[in-house]
Every structure is written in structure tokens, then in C-alpha cells.
A tleap script that builds the chain and sets N, CA, C and O, in Angstrom:
source leaprc.protein.ff14SB
mol = sequence {
  NMET THR SER LYS GLN ALA THR SER ASN LEU
  THR PRO LYS MET ARG ARG ALA ILE THR ALA
  LEU ALA GLY GLY ALA THR MET PRO ASP ALA
  ALA ARG ARG ALA GLY VAL GLY GLU ARG THR
  LEU TYR ARG TRP ARG ALA GLU ARG PRO VAL
  PHE ILE ALA ALA LEU ARG ALA ALA ASP ASP
  ASP GLN LEU GLN ALA ALA GLY ARG LYS LEU
  THR SER ALA THR ASP GLN ALA LEU ASP VAL
  LEU ILE GLY VAL LEU ASN ASP PRO SER ALA
  HIE VAL TYR ALA ARG LEU ARG ALA ALA ASP
  LEU VAL LEU THR HIE ARG ALA LYS PHE ALA
  GLU LEU LEU ASN LEU SER GLU ARG LEU ALA
  ALA LEU GLU ALA ALA THR ARG GLY ALA CLYS
}
set mol.1.N position { 0.822 -1.483 -0.083 }
set mol.1.CA position { -0.234 -0.248 -0.009 }
set mol.1.C position { 0.743 1.148 0.148 }
set mol.1.O position { 1.489 1.393 1.096 }
set mol.2.N position { 0.506 2.012 -1.101 }
set mol.2.CA position { 1.640 3.265 -1.128 }
set mol.2.C position { 0.918 4.234 -0.198 }
set mol.2.O position { -0.292 4.184 0.021 }
set mol.3.N position { 1.760 5.117 0.329 }
set mol.3.CA position { 1.410 6.505 1.268 }
set mol.3.C position { -0.001 6.774 0.972 }
set mol.3.O position { -0.920 6.499 1.743 }
set mol.4.N position { -0.170 7.485 -0.516 }
set mol.4.CA position { -1.479 7.965 -1.196 }
set mol.4.C position { -2.786 6.904 -0.830 }
set mol.4.O position { -3.954 7.231 -0.617 }
set mol.5.N position { -2.343 5.873 -0.830 }
set mol.5.CA position { -3.600 4.790 -0.878 }
set mol.5.C position { -4.171 4.880 0.572 }
set mol.5.O position { -5.361 4.916 0.885 }
set mol.6.N position { -2.877 4.913 1.548 }
set mol.6.CA position { -3.482 4.587 3.133 }
set mol.6.C position { -3.904 5.545 3.481 }
set mol.6.O position { -4.776 5.413 4.341 }
set mol.7.N position { -3.547 7.070 3.032 }
set mol.7.CA position { -4.068 8.383 3.614 }
set mol.7.C position { -5.269 8.605 3.253 }
set mol.7.O position { -5.845 9.452 3.936 }
set mol.8.N position { -5.940 8.077 2.296 }
set mol.8.CA position { -7.073 8.482 1.505 }
set mol.8.C position { -8.233 8.419 2.455 }
set mol.8.O position { -8.896 9.448 2.324 }
set mol.9.N position { -8.587 7.857 3.087 }
set mol.9.CA position { -9.457 7.447 4.242 }
set mol.9.C position { -9.245 8.290 5.579 }
set mol.9.O position { -9.981 8.115 6.550 }
set mol.10.N position { -8.341 9.091 5.580 }
set mol.10.CA position { -7.859 9.484 6.825 }
set mol.10.C position { -8.392 10.808 7.274 }
set mol.10.O position { -8.169 11.713 6.471 }
set mol.11.N position { -8.852 11.048 8.042 }
set mol.11.CA position { -9.269 12.449 8.721 }
set mol.11.C position { -7.815 13.606 8.491 }
set mol.11.O position { -6.634 13.343 8.718 }
set mol.12.N position { -8.313 14.706 8.054 }
set mol.12.CA position { -7.046 15.713 8.424 }
set mol.12.C position { -6.377 15.686 10.076 }
set mol.12.O position { -5.203 16.046 10.162 }
set mol.13.N position { -6.851 15.412 10.934 }
set mol.13.CA position { -6.012 15.368 12.281 }
set mol.13.C position { -5.367 14.022 12.692 }
set mol.13.O position { -4.670 13.881 13.697 }
set mol.14.N position { -5.787 12.704 11.490 }
set mol.14.CA position { -4.876 11.892 11.528 }
set mol.14.C position { -3.569 11.771 10.574 }
set mol.14.O position { -2.504 11.161 10.662 }
set mol.15.N position { -4.207 12.714 9.538 }
set mol.15.CA position { -2.849 12.922 8.378 }
set mol.15.C position { -1.819 13.685 9.238 }
set mol.15.O position { -0.682 13.216 9.177 }
set mol.16.N position { -2.003 14.879 10.109 }
set mol.16.CA position { -1.113 15.541 10.984 }
set mol.16.C position { -0.751 14.832 12.158 }
set mol.16.O position { 0.155 15.317 12.836 }
set mol.17.N position { -1.339 13.670 12.565 }
set mol.17.CA position { -0.609 13.070 13.466 }
set mol.17.C position { 0.360 12.074 12.518 }
set mol.17.O position { 1.569 12.130 12.740 }
set mol.18.N position { 0.046 11.485 11.840 }
set mol.18.CA position { 0.986 10.753 10.961 }
set mol.18.C position { 2.151 11.382 10.306 }
set mol.18.O position { 3.251 10.849 10.452 }
set mol.19.N position { 2.055 12.257 9.732 }
set mol.19.CA position { 3.106 13.314 9.607 }
set mol.19.C position { 4.111 13.416 10.516 }
set mol.19.O position { 5.287 13.246 10.194 }
set mol.20.N position { 3.632 13.772 12.019 }
set mol.20.CA position { 4.197 14.485 12.647 }
set mol.20.C position { 5.324 13.243 13.446 }
set mol.20.O position { 6.488 13.456 13.786 }
set mol.21.N position { 4.498 11.862 13.603 }
set mol.21.CA position { 5.157 10.525 14.370 }
set mol.21.C position { 5.879 10.124 12.957 }
set mol.21.O position { 6.546 9.153 13.317 }
set mol.22.N position { 6.081 10.260 11.870 }
set mol.22.CA position { 6.753 9.600 10.549 }
set mol.22.C position { 7.834 10.672 10.771 }
set mol.22.O position { 8.973 10.361 10.422 }
set mol.23.N position { 7.650 11.812 11.268 }
set mol.23.CA position { 8.923 12.860 11.136 }
set mol.23.C position { 9.706 12.302 12.353 }
set mol.23.O position { 10.913 12.217 12.130 }
set mol.24.N position { 9.317 11.908 13.570 }
set mol.24.CA position { 10.160 11.569 14.648 }
set mol.24.C position { 9.374 12.255 15.805 }
set mol.24.O position { 10.042 12.614 16.775 }
set mol.25.N position { 8.229 12.445 15.812 }
set mol.25.CA position { 7.761 13.300 17.070 }
set mol.25.C position { 7.541 12.431 17.887 }
set mol.25.O position { 7.439 11.263 17.511 }
set mol.26.N position { 7.422 12.754 19.121 }
set mol.26.CA position { 7.068 11.828 20.465 }
set mol.26.C position { 5.405 11.923 20.076 }
set mol.26.O position { 4.950 12.702 19.238 }
set mol.27.N position { 4.697 11.062 20.783 }
set mol.27.CA position { 3.353 10.633 21.189 }
set mol.27.C position { 2.879 11.939 21.727 }
set mol.27.O position { 1.881 12.416 21.186 }
set mol.28.N position { 3.331 12.470 22.522 }
set mol.28.CA position { 2.567 13.949 23.017 }
set mol.28.C position { 2.602 14.674 22.197 }
set mol.28.O position { 1.522 15.234 22.016 }
set mol.29.N position { 3.589 15.043 21.382 }
set mol.29.CA position { 4.389 15.890 20.529 }
set mol.29.C position { 3.182 15.769 19.290 }
set mol.29.O position { 2.481 16.711 18.920 }
set mol.30.N position { 3.142 14.689 18.876 }
set mol.30.CA position { 2.083 14.145 17.929 }
set mol.30.C position { 0.616 14.632 17.742 }
set mol.30.O position { -0.039 15.148 16.837 }
set mol.31.N position { 0.422 14.249 18.948 }
set mol.31.CA position { -1.088 14.868 19.409 }
set mol.31.C position { -1.363 15.915 19.395 }
set mol.31.O position { -2.492 16.344 19.161 }
set mol.32.N position { -0.472 16.503 19.621 }
set mol.32.CA position { -0.385 18.384 19.744 }
set mol.32.C position { -0.755 19.097 18.595 }
set mol.32.O position { -1.580 19.976 18.348 }
set mol.33.N position { 0.217 18.376 17.862 }
set mol.33.CA position { 0.192 19.185 16.400 }
set mol.33.C position { -1.075 18.695 15.758 }
set mol.33.O position { -1.669 19.463 15.002 }
set mol.34.N position { -1.600 17.352 16.013 }
set mol.34.CA position { -2.609 17.010 15.257 }
set mol.34.C position { -4.114 17.350 15.935 }
set mol.34.O position { -5.204 16.887 15.599 }
set mol.35.N position { -3.849 18.176 16.847 }
set mol.35.CA position { -4.709 18.805 17.508 }
set mol.35.C position { -5.851 17.436 18.484 }
set mol.35.O position { -7.056 17.671 18.572 }
set mol.36.N position { -5.446 16.529 18.918 }
set mol.36.CA position { -6.376 15.908 19.497 }
set mol.36.C position { -5.564 15.118 20.935 }
set mol.36.O position { -4.335 15.130 20.999 }
set mol.37.N position { -6.354 14.501 21.957 }
set mol.37.CA position { -5.667 14.050 22.923 }
set mol.37.C position { -4.831 12.855 22.631 }
set mol.37.O position { -4.923 12.128 21.642 }
set mol.38.N position { -3.783 12.724 23.892 }
set mol.38.CA position { -2.757 12.022 23.829 }
set mol.38.C position { -3.417 10.274 23.738 }
set mol.38.O position { -2.969 9.403 22.992 }
set mol.39.N position { -4.497 10.124 24.653 }
set mol.39.CA position { -5.172 9.019 24.563 }
set mol.39.C position { -5.849 8.654 22.994 }
set mol.39.O position { -6.087 7.585 22.431 }
set mol.40.N position { -6.014 9.988 22.627 }
set mol.40.CA position { -6.821 9.102 21.131 }
set mol.40.C position { -5.777 8.779 20.065 }
set mol.40.O position { -6.048 7.981 19.168 }
set mol.41.N position { -4.515 9.418 20.148 }
set mol.41.CA position { -3.640 8.876 19.366 }
set mol.41.C position { -3.443 7.787 19.664 }
set mol.41.O position { -3.342 6.954 18.764 }
set mol.42.N position { -3.314 7.382 21.066 }
set mol.42.CA position { -2.581 6.081 21.421 }
set mol.42.C position { -3.793 4.959 21.093 }
set mol.42.O position { -3.483 3.795 20.842 }
set mol.43.N position { -4.766 5.262 21.108 }
set mol.43.CA position { -6.387 4.424 20.661 }
set mol.43.C position { -6.169 4.390 18.957 }
set mol.43.O position { -6.240 3.313 18.366 }
set mol.44.N position { -5.960 5.372 18.396 }
set mol.44.CA position { -5.861 5.164 16.962 }
set mol.44.C position { -4.766 4.182 16.235 }
set mol.44.O position { -4.790 3.594 15.154 }
set mol.45.N position { -3.880 4.249 17.197 }
set mol.45.CA position { -2.384 3.713 16.639 }
set mol.45.C position { -2.366 2.373 17.092 }
set mol.45.O position { -1.524 1.561 16.707 }
set mol.46.N position { -3.431 2.068 18.043 }
set mol.46.CA position { -3.923 0.574 18.738 }
set mol.46.C position { -4.678 0.191 17.960 }
set mol.46.O position { -4.261 -0.811 17.379 }
set mol.47.N position { -5.996 0.643 17.535 }
set mol.47.CA position { -7.298 0.100 17.110 }
set mol.47.C position { -7.909 0.456 16.130 }
set mol.47.O position { -9.051 0.020 15.987 }
set mol.48.N position { -7.353 1.353 15.148 }
set mol.48.CA position { -7.969 2.188 13.774 }
set mol.48.C position { -6.686 1.686 12.855 }
set mol.48.O position { -5.580 2.204 12.703 }
set mol.49.N position { -7.351 0.283 12.212 }
set mol.49.CA position { -6.713 -0.237 10.795 }
set mol.49.C position { -6.295 0.826 9.961 }
set mol.49.O position { -5.145 1.000 9.556 }
set mol.50.N position { -7.333 1.564 9.711 }
set mol.50.CA position { -6.487 2.732 8.530 }
set mol.50.C position { -5.384 3.763 9.013 }
set mol.50.O position { -4.482 4.211 8.304 }
set mol.51.N position { -5.642 4.089 10.489 }
set mol.51.CA position { -4.460 4.871 11.002 }
set mol.51.C position { -3.165 3.860 10.828 }
set mol.51.O position { -2.150 4.196 10.217 }
set mol.52.N position { -3.361 2.493 11.493 }
set mol.52.CA position { -2.529 1.892 11.611 }
set mol.52.C position { -1.637 1.322 9.935 }
set mol.52.O position { -0.412 1.294 9.814 }
set mol.53.N position { -2.343 1.045 9.155 }
set mol.53.CA position { -1.674 0.614 8.112 }
set mol.53.C position { -0.936 2.566 7.408 }
set mol.53.O position { 0.244 2.888 7.269 }
set mol.54.N position { -1.726 3.102 7.236 }
set mol.54.CA position { -0.984 4.618 6.656 }
set mol.54.C position { 0.113 4.878 7.508 }
set mol.54.O position { 1.052 5.381 6.892 }
set mol.55.N position { 0.375 4.657 9.072 }
set mol.55.CA position { 1.455 5.093 9.533 }
set mol.55.C position { 2.344 4.047 9.341 }
set mol.55.O position { 3.517 4.419 9.380 }
set mol.56.N position { 2.159 2.731 9.125 }
set mol.56.CA position { 3.104 2.081 8.448 }
set mol.56.C position { 3.479 1.922 7.023 }
set mol.56.O position { 4.529 1.433 6.605 }
set mol.57.N position { 2.425 2.426 6.280 }
set mol.57.CA position { 3.177 2.922 4.876 }
set mol.57.C position { 4.320 4.467 4.758 }
set mol.57.O position { 5.321 4.593 4.052 }
set mol.58.N position { 3.709 5.456 5.713 }
set mol.58.CA position { 4.680 6.313 5.975 }
set mol.58.C position { 5.918 6.026 6.236 }
set mol.58.O position { 6.851 6.353 5.503 }
set mol.59.N position { 6.061 5.232 7.571 }
set mol.59.CA position { 7.575 4.390 8.251 }
set mol.59.C position { 8.459 3.738 6.659 }
set mol.59.O position { 9.640 3.848 6.330 }
set mol.60.N position { 7.248 3.040 5.926 }
set mol.60.CA position { 8.161 2.538 4.849 }
set mol.60.C position { 8.640 3.237 3.819 }
set mol.60.O position { 9.540 2.798 3.104 }
set mol.61.N position { 7.987 4.583 3.620 }
set mol.61.CA position { 8.480 5.328 2.854 }
set mol.61.C position { 10.003 5.822 3.467 }
set mol.61.O position { 11.100 5.791 2.909 }
set mol.62.N position { 9.632 6.286 4.829 }
set mol.62.CA position { 11.032 6.674 4.855 }
set mol.62.C position { 12.242 5.892 5.151 }
set mol.62.O position { 13.372 6.363 5.282 }
set mol.63.N position { 11.853 4.471 5.258 }
set mol.63.CA position { 13.400 3.733 5.013 }
set mol.63.C position { 13.272 3.233 4.003 }
set mol.63.O position { 14.110 2.343 3.860 }
set mol.64.N position { 12.439 3.376 2.941 }
set mol.64.CA position { 13.009 2.779 1.194 }
set mol.64.C position { 13.900 4.415 1.186 }
set mol.64.O position { 15.072 4.386 0.811 }
set mol.65.N position { 13.412 5.502 1.523 }
set mol.65.CA position { 13.985 6.734 0.983 }
set mol.65.C position { 15.642 6.675 1.623 }
set mol.65.O position { 16.617 7.056 0.975 }
set mol.66.N position { 15.701 6.133 2.979 }
set mol.66.CA position { 16.769 6.072 3.816 }
set mol.66.C position { 18.141 4.889 2.982 }
set mol.66.O position { 19.350 5.073 2.846 }
set mol.67.N position { 17.119 3.540 2.512 }
set mol.67.CA position { 17.810 2.693 1.872 }
set mol.67.C position { 18.502 3.273 0.580 }
set mol.67.O position { 19.614 2.835 0.284 }
set mol.68.N position { 17.963 4.144 -0.131 }
set mol.68.CA position { 18.490 4.773 -1.557 }
set mol.68.C position { 19.505 5.716 -1.281 }
set mol.68.O position { 20.383 5.907 -2.122 }
set mol.69.N position { 19.494 6.490 0.071 }
set mol.69.CA position { 20.518 7.471 0.375 }
set mol.69.C position { 21.770 6.137 0.550 }
set mol.69.O position { 22.749 6.377 -0.158 }
set mol.70.N position { 21.869 5.046 1.213 }
set mol.70.CA position { 22.802 4.284 1.811 }
set mol.70.C position { 23.314 3.711 0.614 }
set mol.70.O position { 24.500 3.586 0.310 }
set mol.71.N position { 21.942 3.253 -0.276 }
set mol.71.CA position { 22.918 2.984 -1.690 }
set mol.71.C position { 23.827 3.760 -2.417 }
set mol.71.O position { 24.989 3.614 -2.797 }
set mol.72.N position { 23.063 4.531 -2.491 }
set mol.72.CA position { 24.063 6.072 -3.336 }
set mol.72.C position { 25.468 6.115 -2.740 }
set mol.72.O position { 26.498 6.122 -3.414 }
set mol.73.N position { 25.390 6.148 -1.089 }
set mol.73.CA position { 26.787 6.348 -0.677 }
set mol.73.C position { 27.716 5.363 -0.694 }
set mol.73.O position { 28.891 5.641 -0.452 }
set mol.74.N position { 27.310 4.030 -0.992 }
set mol.74.CA position { 27.829 2.991 -0.927 }
set mol.74.C position { 29.165 2.763 -1.779 }
set mol.74.O position { 30.096 2.093 -1.333 }
set mol.75.N position { 29.192 3.415 -3.131 }
set mol.75.CA position { 30.827 3.536 -3.962 }
set mol.75.C position { 31.227 4.221 -2.976 }
set mol.75.O position { 31.641 3.507 -2.062 }
set mol.76.N position { 31.289 5.640 -2.722 }
set mol.76.CA position { 32.164 6.167 -2.028 }
set mol.76.C position { 32.752 5.937 -0.766 }
set mol.76.O position { 33.724 6.417 -0.182 }
set mol.77.N position { 31.871 5.040 -0.485 }
set mol.77.CA position { 32.573 4.881 1.301 }
set mol.77.C position { 33.206 3.465 1.031 }
set mol.77.O position { 34.045 3.048 1.830 }
set mol.78.N position { 32.790 2.595 -0.218 }
set mol.78.CA position { 33.886 1.798 -0.200 }
set mol.78.C position { 34.984 2.084 -0.792 }
set mol.78.O position { 35.908 1.277 -0.688 }
set mol.79.N position { 35.170 3.307 -1.567 }
set mol.79.CA position { 36.329 3.818 -2.043 }
set mol.79.C position { 37.524 4.198 -1.075 }
set mol.79.O position { 38.724 3.932 -1.145 }
set mol.80.N position { 36.646 5.044 0.027 }
set mol.80.CA position { 37.238 5.496 1.381 }
set mol.80.C position { 38.065 4.450 1.940 }
set mol.80.O position { 39.259 4.449 2.237 }
set mol.81.N position { 37.069 3.459 2.029 }
set mol.81.CA position { 37.642 2.028 2.886 }
set mol.81.C position { 38.875 1.168 2.075 }
set mol.81.O position { 39.817 0.602 2.628 }
set mol.82.N position { 38.643 1.220 0.820 }
set mol.82.CA position { 39.987 0.630 -0.107 }
set mol.82.C position { 41.165 1.519 0.291 }
set mol.82.O position { 42.205 1.174 0.853 }
set mol.83.N position { 40.744 2.884 -0.165 }
set mol.83.CA position { 41.772 3.843 -0.060 }
set mol.83.C position { 42.911 3.826 1.025 }
set mol.83.O position { 44.123 4.003 0.898 }
set mol.84.N position { 41.875 3.463 2.511 }
set mol.84.CA position { 43.092 3.296 3.636 }
set mol.84.C position { 43.585 2.247 3.689 }
set mol.84.O position { 44.586 2.164 4.401 }
set mol.85.N position { 43.092 0.971 2.946 }
set mol.85.CA position { 43.561 -0.109 3.322 }
set mol.85.C position { 44.737 -0.333 2.576 }
set mol.85.O position { 45.669 -1.047 2.946 }
set mol.86.N position { 44.659 0.411 1.314 }
set mol.86.CA position { 45.761 0.235 0.141 }
set mol.86.C position { 47.087 1.742 0.486 }
set mol.86.O position { 48.170 1.753 -0.099 }
set mol.87.N position { 46.732 2.697 1.356 }
set mol.87.CA position { 47.732 3.680 1.605 }
set mol.87.C position { 48.968 3.320 2.847 }
set mol.87.O position { 48.855 3.296 4.072 }
set mol.88.N position { 49.934 3.111 2.129 }
set mol.88.CA position { 51.155 2.555 2.811 }
set mol.88.C position { 51.484 4.059 3.737 }
set mol.88.O position { 52.303 3.845 4.630 }
set mol.89.N position { 51.132 5.098 3.692 }
set mol.89.CA position { 51.458 6.051 4.759 }
set mol.89.C position { 50.129 6.187 5.842 }
set mol.89.O position { 50.208 7.010 6.753 }
set mol.90.N position { 49.006 5.401 5.701 }
set mol.90.CA position { 47.950 5.292 6.479 }
set mol.90.C position { 48.338 4.914 7.911 }
set mol.90.O position { 49.314 4.183 7.749 }
set mol.91.N position { 48.089 5.021 9.311 }
set mol.91.CA position { 48.748 4.389 10.283 }
set mol.91.C position { 48.404 3.044 10.142 }
set mol.91.O position { 47.416 2.764 9.463 }
set mol.92.N position { 49.082 2.143 10.691 }
set mol.92.CA position { 48.900 0.250 10.804 }
set mol.92.C position { 47.099 0.361 11.083 }
set mol.92.O position { 46.198 0.015 10.320 }
set mol.93.N position { 47.010 0.959 12.425 }
set mol.93.CA position { 45.724 0.452 12.866 }
set mol.93.C position { 44.659 0.596 11.968 }
set mol.93.O position { 43.736 -0.207 11.833 }
set mol.94.N position { 44.883 2.080 11.105 }
set mol.94.CA position { 43.710 2.441 10.422 }
set mol.94.C position { 43.699 1.249 9.539 }
set mol.94.O position { 42.741 0.479 9.601 }
set mol.95.N position { 44.919 0.980 8.526 }
set mol.95.CA position { 44.722 0.111 7.542 }
set mol.95.C position { 44.170 -1.421 7.994 }
set mol.95.O position { 43.515 -2.127 7.227 }
set mol.96.N position { 44.591 -1.867 9.537 }
set mol.96.CA position { 44.088 -3.009 10.260 }
set mol.96.C position { 42.732 -3.109 10.269 }
set mol.96.O position { 42.056 -4.091 9.965 }
set mol.97.N position { 42.231 -1.615 10.779 }
set mol.97.CA position { 40.811 -1.606 11.012 }
set mol.97.C position { 39.762 -1.872 9.535 }
set mol.97.O position { 38.672 -2.444 9.519 }
set mol.98.N position { 40.653 -1.130 8.129 }
set mol.98.CA position { 39.812 -1.209 7.033 }
set mol.98.C position { 39.901 -2.627 6.504 }
set mol.98.O position { 38.976 -3.119 5.857 }
set mol.99.N position { 41.127 -3.343 6.809 }
set mol.99.CA position { 41.286 -5.004 6.192 }
set mol.99.C position { 39.930 -5.606 7.361 }
set mol.99.O position { 39.248 -6.557 6.978 }
set mol.100.N position { 39.659 -5.003 8.679 }
set mol.100.CA position { 38.780 -5.887 9.433 }
set mol.100.C position { 37.514 -5.752 8.826 }
set mol.100.O position { 36.745 -6.711 8.756 }
set mol.101.N position { 37.233 -4.614 8.374 }
set mol.101.CA position { 36.110 -4.122 8.064 }
set mol.101.C position { 35.706 -4.729 6.553 }
set mol.101.O position { 34.594 -5.157 6.243 }
set mol.102.N position { 36.712 -4.668 5.822 }
set mol.102.CA position { 36.347 -5.186 4.446 }
set mol.102.C position { 35.757 -6.857 4.572 }
set mol.102.O position { 34.721 -7.432 4.239 }
set mol.103.N position { 37.171 -7.293 5.311 }
set mol.103.CA position { 36.274 -9.040 5.841 }
set mol.103.C position { 35.165 -9.321 6.160 }
set mol.103.O position { 34.350 -10.096 5.660 }
set mol.104.N position { 35.113 -8.450 7.321 }
set mol.104.CA position { 33.640 -8.430 8.086 }
set mol.104.C position { 32.318 -8.450 7.332 }
set mol.104.O position { 31.444 -9.316 7.355 }
set mol.105.N position { 32.360 -7.425 6.729 }
set mol.105.CA position { 31.140 -7.069 5.759 }
set mol.105.C position { 30.994 -8.024 4.423 }
set mol.105.O position { 30.030 -8.259 3.694 }
set mol.106.N position { 32.339 -8.465 4.414 }
set mol.106.CA position { 32.245 -9.582 2.998 }
set mol.106.C position { 31.560 -10.613 3.452 }
set mol.106.O position { 30.587 -11.112 2.888 }
set mol.107.N position { 31.959 -10.902 4.302 }
set mol.107.CA position { 31.305 -12.639 5.457 }
set mol.107.C position { 29.862 -12.421 5.476 }
set mol.107.O position { 29.052 -13.164 4.923 }
set mol.108.N position { 29.525 -11.170 6.263 }
set mol.108.CA position { 27.900 -10.910 6.113 }
set mol.108.C position { 27.131 -10.622 4.782 }
set mol.108.O position { 25.951 -10.799 4.479 }
set mol.109.N position { 28.238 -10.099 4.063 }
set mol.109.CA position { 27.095 -10.048 2.898 }
set mol.109.C position { 26.773 -11.581 2.113 }
set mol.109.O position { 25.679 -11.957 1.693 }
set mol.110.N position { 28.095 -12.331 2.062 }
set mol.110.CA position { 28.147 -13.473 1.541 }
set mol.110.C position { 27.095 -14.385 2.471 }
set mol.110.O position { 26.640 -15.392 1.928 }
set mol.111.N position { 26.646 -14.061 3.965 }
set mol.111.CA position { 25.965 -14.925 4.501 }
set mol.111.C position { 24.311 -14.598 4.082 }
set mol.111.O position { 23.460 -15.470 3.911 }
set mol.112.N position { 24.133 -13.388 3.988 }
set mol.112.CA position { 22.652 -12.362 3.444 }
set mol.112.C position { 22.390 -13.083 2.287 }
set mol.112.O position { 21.231 -13.443 2.081 }
set mol.113.N position { 23.531 -13.437 1.259 }
set mol.113.CA position { 23.067 -14.127 -0.244 }
set mol.113.C position { 22.809 -15.170 0.175 }
set mol.113.O position { 21.828 -15.689 -0.359 }
set mol.114.N position { 23.424 -15.883 1.151 }
set mol.114.CA position { 23.027 -17.667 0.999 }
set mol.114.C position { 21.871 -17.706 1.618 }
set mol.114.O position { 20.957 -18.524 1.510 }
set mol.115.N position { 21.977 -16.687 2.332 }
set mol.115.CA position { 20.054 -16.997 3.321 }
set mol.115.C position { 19.281 -16.627 2.229 }
set mol.115.O position { 18.240 -17.264 2.069 }
set mol.116.N position { 19.547 -15.750 1.445 }
set mol.116.CA position { 18.132 -14.969 0.327 }
set mol.116.C position { 17.674 -16.234 -0.719 }
set mol.116.O position { 16.548 -16.542 -1.109 }
set mol.117.N position { 19.334 -16.992 -1.087 }
set mol.117.CA position { 18.868 -18.163 -2.029 }
set mol.117.C position { 17.866 -18.932 -1.459 }
set mol.117.O position { 16.858 -19.319 -2.050 }
set mol.118.N position { 18.176 -19.166 -0.217 }
set mol.118.CA position { 17.577 -20.591 0.595 }
set mol.118.C position { 16.092 -20.094 0.803 }
set mol.118.O position { 15.098 -20.775 0.553 }
set mol.119.N position { 16.090 -19.010 1.220 }
set mol.119.CA position { 14.677 -18.461 1.667 }
set mol.119.C position { 13.870 -18.627 0.070 }
set mol.119.O position { 12.661 -18.856 0.068 }
set mol.120.N position { 14.542 -18.509 -1.107 }
set mol.120.CA position { 13.874 -18.275 -2.271 }
set mol.120.C position { 13.594 -19.737 -2.879 }
set mol.120.O position { 12.745 -20.054 -3.712 }
set mol.121.N position { 14.492 -20.493 -2.264 }
set mol.121.CA position { 13.896 -22.035 -2.709 }
set mol.121.C position { 13.214 -22.772 -1.843 }
set mol.121.O position { 12.687 -23.820 -2.219 }
set mol.122.N position { 13.096 -22.230 -0.236 }
set mol.122.CA position { 11.948 -22.676 0.391 }
set mol.122.C position { 10.667 -21.868 0.048 }
set mol.122.O position { 9.596 -22.300 0.473 }
set mol.123.N position { 10.686 -21.074 -0.464 }
set mol.123.CA position { 9.092 -20.253 -1.142 }
set mol.123.C position { 8.967 -20.711 -2.123 }
set mol.123.O position { 7.773 -20.934 -2.318 }
set mol.124.N position { 9.815 -21.122 -3.241 }
set mol.124.CA position { 9.281 -22.218 -4.329 }
set mol.124.C position { 8.872 -23.613 -4.394 }
set mol.124.O position { 8.177 -24.166 -5.247 }
set mol.125.N position { 9.585 -24.230 -3.035 }
set mol.125.CA position { 8.785 -25.412 -2.721 }
set mol.125.C position { 7.443 -25.186 -1.992 }
set mol.125.O position { 6.499 -25.968 -2.096 }
set mol.126.N position { 7.428 -24.268 -1.386 }
set mol.126.CA position { 5.768 -23.926 -0.863 }
set mol.126.C position { 4.952 -23.833 -1.875 }
set mol.126.O position { 3.874 -24.426 -1.907 }
set mol.127.N position { 5.344 -23.149 -2.713 }
set mol.127.CA position { 4.166 -23.000 -3.713 }
set mol.127.C position { 4.530 -24.101 -4.433 }
set mol.127.O position { 3.427 -24.643 -4.489 }
set mol.128.N position { 5.280 -24.843 -5.035 }
set mol.128.CA position { 5.165 -26.145 -5.382 }
set mol.128.C position { 4.638 -27.189 -4.888 }
set mol.128.O position { 4.534 -28.277 -5.455 }
set mol.129.N position { 4.087 -26.756 -3.221 }
set mol.129.CA position { 3.503 -28.193 -2.910 }
set mol.129.C position { 2.222 -27.885 -2.366 }
set mol.129.O position { 1.754 -28.453 -1.379 }
set mol.130.N position { 1.534 -26.785 -3.153 }
set mol.130.CA position { 0.477 -26.266 -2.893 }
set mol.130.C position { -0.607 -26.668 -3.838 }
set mol.130.O position { -1.744 -26.218 -3.700 }
savepdb mol mol.pdb
quit
């Protein structure tokens, strides 16, 4: 569900509350910005499926945006890391730390790829069994 779909059935106060919460506001601050009581906001978050879905969609949008930023900075970060690793004038501890980071993250990446492949195989087997 996109944010636009999720917010189509919300009241203006609900929209303001979601905007505030998605922006990092506390519950009391979000309630104040939305013009509702704090208990109302807690009730919406616990009991209103449309509010819950819209808040989740707003959070998902922010996570996706953060992921895009991280992805765009990956090459630059790797260049810095590899630059330190290959710089003979860099302090030995900086080079060791760079080497450790490369090896650690390479192992994590391999593990994630392995898990992803295994999960895909399980999902395919589950679909085939139905």
C-alpha cells in the first residue's frame, strides 16, 4: 500500500498525526500537532486499521528513502575504505581496521546472499507443494 492509498481514508487530524510521527515526533508532540488528545492518538495507533496502515506506509516510505541514500553512498564509502587499506602512509591501525571491516562485511554479505537463496528455494518449494 502506498502512502497516498493509505491516507485517502484518514481525517485531516489523523494525517497531521501521521506526518508528525513519521517525522520523529513523540506521541505527546504528535497529538498536540494533530489537535487531539494523547489518549486518542494511542487509541488510533492501537485500534484503527486505517491509521495503523497509513503510519506503516509512511514509515516504509522513510525506510525506502534512507535505503536509497545508503545505496547511493556505498561506492563512495567503499572507495574510502579501500583507499585507507591501500595507503602505505596510513597508520597501521587504520589499515588493520579497514581490512577487518572489509572482511567482516564481505562475510555478512555472503551470509545474506546464502540466506536469500535458501529462502527463495523454500518459497518455491512451498508454492510447488500447494
